[in-house]
C-alpha positions in Angstrom: -27.1 -27.1 -8.1 -23.6 -27.9 -6.8 -22.1 -25.0 -8.8 -24.7 -22.5 -7.5 -24.1 -23.6 -3.9 -20.3 -23.3 -4.4 -20.7 -19.8 -5.9 -22.9 -18.7 -3.0 -20.4 -20.0 -0.4 -17.5 -18.3 -2.3 -19.5 -15.1 -2.5 -20.5 -15.2 1.2 -16.9 -15.8 2.2 -15.7 -13.0 -0.1 -18.4 -10.7 1.5 -17.1 -11.7 4.9 -13.6 -10.8 3.9 -14.7 -7.4 2.7 -16.6 -6.8 5.9 -13.5 -7.7 7.9 -11.4 -5.2 5.9 -14.0 -2.5 6.6 -14.0 -3.3 10.3 -10.3 -3.1 10.8 -8.4 -0.1 12.1 -7.3 1.2 8.7 -8.4 4.8 9.0 -12.0 4.4 8.0 -14.0 6.7 10.2 -10.9 8.4 11.6 -10.6 12.0 12.4 -9.4 12.7 8.9 -6.3 14.5 7.8 -4.6 14.9 11.3 -4.9 11.2 12.0 -3.6 10.2 8.5 -0.7 12.7 8.8 0.2 11.4 12.3 0.1 7.8 11.1 2.3 8.7 8.1 4.8 10.4 10.4 5.0 7.3 12.6 5.4 5.0 9.6 8.2 7.1 8.1 9.9 7.3 11.4 9.7 3.5 11.8 10.9 2.9 8.2 13.9 5.2 8.5 14.9 4.0 11.9 14.5 0.3 11.1 15.9 0.5 7.5 18.3 3.4 7.5 19.2 2.9 3.8 15.6 4.0 2.9 16.5 7.6 4.0 18.9 7.8 1.0 16.1 6.7 -1.4 13.7 9.2 0.1 16.3 12.0 -0.3 16.6 11.2 -4.0 12.8 10.8 -4.6 10.7 13.5 -6.2 7.8 12.5 -3.9 6.8 9.7 -1.5 3.4 8.1 -1.1 3.0 6.8 2.5 0.3 4.2 3.2 0.6 3.7 6.9 -1.9 0.9 7.3 -3.4 -1.3 4.7 -5.8 -4.1 5.7 -6.1 -7.1 3.4 -8.4 -10.1 3.9 -9.5 -12.9 1.7 -11.2 -16.3 1.5 -11.5 -17.1 -2.2 -12.3 -13.5 -2.9 -10.2 -10.8 -1.2 -10.0 -7.1 -0.7 -7.6 -4.5 0.7 -8.1 -0.9 1.8 -6.0 1.9 3.4 -5.5 5.6 3.4 -2.3 7.7 3.2 -0.5 10.8 2.1 1.6 12.0 -0.8 4.6 14.1 0.4 6.8 16.3 -1.7 9.8 17.7 0.2 8.4 16.3 3.5 5.2 18.3 3.0 1.8 16.7 2.6 0.3 17.7 -0.8 -2.5 15.2 -1.2 -4.3 12.4 0.5 -5.0 9.0 -1.2 -6.9 5.8 -0.6 -5.8 2.4 -1.9 -8.3 -0.4 -2.9 -7.5 -3.8 -4.2 -9.6 -6.8 -5.1 -8.3 -10.3 -5.7 -9.6 -13.8 -6.5 -8.0 -17.2 -6.3 -6.7 -19.5 -3.7 -6.3 -17.3 -0.6 -7.3 -17.4 3.1 -6.5 -15.1 5.9 -6.0 -11.4 6.8 -3.0 -9.1 7.3 -2.1 -5.5 7.8 1.0 -3.8 6.4 2.4 -0.5 5.5 3.9 0.5 2.2 5.6 3.4 0.5 6.0 4.4 -3.1 9.0 6.4 -3.9 8.6 8.4 -7.1 12.2 8.6 -8.4 11.4 11.0 -11.3 9.4 14.2 -11.7 7.6 12.6 -14.6 6.4 9.5 -12.6 5.2 11.9 -9.8 3.4 14.1 -12.3 1.7 11.1 -13.9 0.6 9.8 -10.5 -0.9 13.2 -9.5 -2.6 13.8 -12.9 -4.4 10.5 -12.9 -8.0 10.2 -11.7 -7.3 6.7 -10.4 -3.8 5.5 -10.6 -3.3 1.7 -11.0 0.1 0.4 -9.9 1.5 -1.9 -12.5 4.3 -2.3 -15.0 6.3 0.8 -14.0 6.6 -0.4 -10.4 9.8 -1.9 -9.0 10.0 -3.5 -5.6 12.9 -2.9 -3.3 13.4 -6.2 -1.5 14.5 -6.8 2.1 17.4 -9.1 1.3 19.3 -8.7 4.5 17.9 -9.0 8.1 17.8 -5.3 8.8 17.9 -3.3 5.5 16.2 -2.8 2.3 18.5 -2.7 -0.7 18.1 -0.8 -3.9 20.9 -1.3 -6.4 21.9 0.9 -9.3 19.4 -0.9 -11.6 16.6 -0.5 -9.2 17.3 3.2 -8.3 16.8 4.2 -11.9 13.2 2.8 -12.0 10.5 5.5 -12.1 8.7 4.2 -9.0 10.1 2.1 -6.1 7.7 0.2 -3.8 8.4 -1.0 -0.3 6.1 -3.2 1.7 6.9 -3.6 5.4 5.5 -4.1 8.9 3.4 -7.1 7.9 1.2 -8.6 10.6 -1.4 -11.3 10.2 -1.9 -14.8 8.9 -1.6 -14.2 5.1 1.6 -14.9 3.2 2.9 -12.2 0.9 1.8 -8.6 0.2 1.8 -6.7 -3.0 0.6 -3.4 -4.3 0.7 -4.3 -8.0 -2.7 -3.9 -9.4 -3.9 -1.7 -6.6 -5.9 1.4 -7.4 -4.9 4.7 -5.7 -7.5 7.5 -5.6 -7.2 11.1 -4.4 -9.5 11.7 -1.4 -10.5 14.5 0.8 -10.2 13.2 4.4 
């Protein structure tokens, strides 16, 4: 009986986390493409102004996926959701959503932005061809190792995909896009 009660409580808390994610301002129920594009423009402007070295990475990239606002919450079970754009040569070519589920010791909620820089034409083509791309082994993080700049060294810059997570706000520690699923959407 104790295990059933514990499972019900965990399930209930997980469902509450999912409801919290759905209720946050992450683009659900927005006015579609114009809203997502405007948020992506603001996010890139913030990224380039706050971390000027990211402009060089973007200039070398075959394409950039911009996820302006991802909302993540969890109590035992967790979930994340957001919507964004894929840009090639500063032009929006597709819209994507990101979903993520997690389980384990976790509590809290946060919102953050992230970008994926596709450093090769092949990685960009693989992403666009997939029916539901799952970030994983071919993803390399570019870490903020100084107070005001992201750093990508010569080893990192040769990776097929670079990920940057920034603008975190909330009461959860850490943010990751590894294991997240990206799906092409029509806003």
